[in-house]
PAVEXLO-6581 format. One record per residue: z, x, y of N, C-alpha, C in turn; residue number from 1. Coordinates in Angstrom, 1 decimal, decimal comma. Layout:
<pts>
PT   n_c3   n_c1   n_c2  ca_c3  ca_c1  ca_c2   c_c3   c_c1   c_c2 drenkol
PT      Z      X      Y      Z      X      Y      Z      X      Y     NUM
...
</pts>
This chain:
<pts>
PT   n_c3   n_c1   n_c2  ca_c3  ca_c1  ca_c2   c_c3   c_c1   c_c2 drenkol
PT    0,0    0,9   -1,2    0,0    0,0    0,0    0,0    0,9    1,2       1
PT   -0,8    0,5    2,2   -0,9    1,3    3,4    0,1    0,9    4,5       2
PT    0,4    1,9    5,4    1,3    1,7    6,5    0,4    1,2    7,7       3
PT    0,9    0,4    8,6    0,2   -0,1    9,8    1,1    0,2   11,0       4
PT    0,4    0,6   12,1    1,1    0,9   13,3    0,7    0,0   14,4       5
PT    1,7   -0,5   15,2    1,5   -1,3   16,3    0,9   -0,4   17,4       6
PT   -0,3   -0,8   17,9   -1,0    0,0   18,9   -0,4   -0,1   20,3       7
PT    0,5   -1,1   20,5    1,2   -1,3   21,8    2,5   -0,5   21,9       8
PT    3,4   -0,6   20,9    4,7    0,1   21,0    4,9    1,2   20,0       9
PT    4,0    1,3   19,0    4,1    2,4   18,0    5,0    2,1   16,8      10
PT    5,5    0,9   16,7    6,3    0,5   15,5    5,4    0,6   14,3      11
PT    6,0    1,2   13,2    5,3    1,4   12,0    5,7    0,4   10,9      12
PT    4,8   -0,5   10,5    5,2   -1,3    9,3    4,9   -0,6    8,1      13
PT    6,0   -0,4    7,3    5,9    0,3    6,0    6,3   -0,7    4,9      14
PT    5,3   -1,0    4,0    5,5   -2,0    3,0    6,7   -1,7    2,1      15
PT    7,0   -0,5    1,8    8,1   -0,1    1,0    9,4   -0,5    1,6      16
PT    9,5   -0,6    2,9   10,7   -1,0    3,6   10,7   -2,5    4,0      17
PT    9,6   -3,1    4,2    9,5   -4,4    4,7    9,9   -4,5    6,2      18
PT   10,4   -5,6    6,6   10,7   -5,8    8,0   11,9   -6,8    8,0      19
PT   13,1   -6,3    8,1   14,3   -7,1    8,0   14,5   -8,0    9,2      20
PT   14,0   -7,7   10,4   14,1   -8,5   11,6   13,3   -9,8   11,4      21
PT   12,1   -9,7   10,8   11,3  -10,9   10,5   11,4  -11,4    9,1      22
PT   12,5  -10,9    8,4   12,8  -11,4    7,1   11,7  -11,2    6,0      23
PT   11,0  -10,0    6,2   10,0   -9,7    5,2   10,6   -8,7    4,2      24
PT   10,7   -9,0    2,9   11,3   -8,1    2,0   10,5   -6,9    1,7      25
PT   11,1   -5,8    1,2   10,3   -4,7    0,7    9,3   -5,0   -0,3      26
PT    8,1   -4,3   -0,3    7,1   -4,6   -1,3    6,0   -5,5   -0,8      27
PT    6,1   -6,0    0,4    5,0   -6,9    0,9    4,0   -6,1    1,7      28
PT    2,7   -6,2    1,2    1,6   -5,5    1,8    1,3   -6,1    3,2      29
PT    0,8   -5,3    4,1    0,5   -5,8    5,4   -0,5   -7,0    5,4      30
PT   -1,4   -6,9    4,5   -2,4   -7,9    4,3   -1,8   -9,2    3,9      31
PT   -0,7   -9,2    3,2    0,0  -10,4    2,8    1,0  -11,0    3,7      32
PT    1,1  -10,4    4,9    2,0  -10,9    5,9    1,5  -12,2    6,4      33
PT    2,3  -13,1    6,9    1,8  -14,4    7,5    0,9  -14,1    8,7      34
PT   -0,1  -15,0    8,9   -1,0  -14,8   10,1   -0,3  -14,8   11,4      35
PT    0,9  -15,5   11,5    1,7  -15,5   12,7    2,7  -14,4   12,8      36
PT    2,6  -13,4   12,0    3,5  -12,2   12,0    3,4  -11,6   13,4      37
PT    4,5  -11,2   13,9    4,6  -10,5   15,2    5,4   -9,2   15,1      38
PT    5,0   -8,2   15,8    5,8   -6,9   15,8    7,2   -7,2   16,2      39
PT    8,2   -6,7   15,4    9,6   -6,9   15,6   10,1   -6,2   16,9      40
PT    9,4   -5,2   17,4    9,8   -4,5   18,5    9,3   -5,0   19,9      41
PT    8,0   -5,4   19,9    7,4   -5,8   21,1    6,8   -7,2   21,1      42
PT    6,8   -7,9   19,9    6,4   -9,3   19,8    4,9   -9,5   19,8      43
PT    4,1   -8,4   19,7    2,6   -8,6   19,7    2,1   -9,1   18,4      44
PT    1,0   -9,7   18,3    0,5  -10,3   17,1    0,0   -9,3   16,1      45
PT   -0,2   -9,7   14,9   -0,7   -8,9   13,8   -2,0   -8,1   14,1      46
PT   -2,8   -8,7   14,9   -4,2   -8,1   15,2   -4,1   -6,8   15,9      47
PT   -3,0   -6,5   16,6   -2,9   -5,2   17,3   -2,5   -4,0   16,4      48
PT   -2,2   -4,3   15,2   -1,8   -3,2   14,2   -3,0   -2,5   13,7      49
PT   -2,9   -1,2   13,5   -4,0   -0,4   13,0   -3,5    0,3   11,7      50
PT   -4,4    0,3   10,8   -4,1    1,0    9,5   -4,0    2,5    9,7      51
PT   -3,0    3,0    9,0   -2,8    4,5    9,2   -3,2    5,2    7,9      52
</pts>
């Protein structure tokens, strides 16, 4: 699974860690996140993330 970085604030979504702020458990691929997923640091939508 690939990591994705928010191009606005630099937050890195790492599937092996998940996102506890948005209640995403470890093991969820970025592609499987809900369409309304937002960056937990700056609130920007999923479309601003870039594959690393």
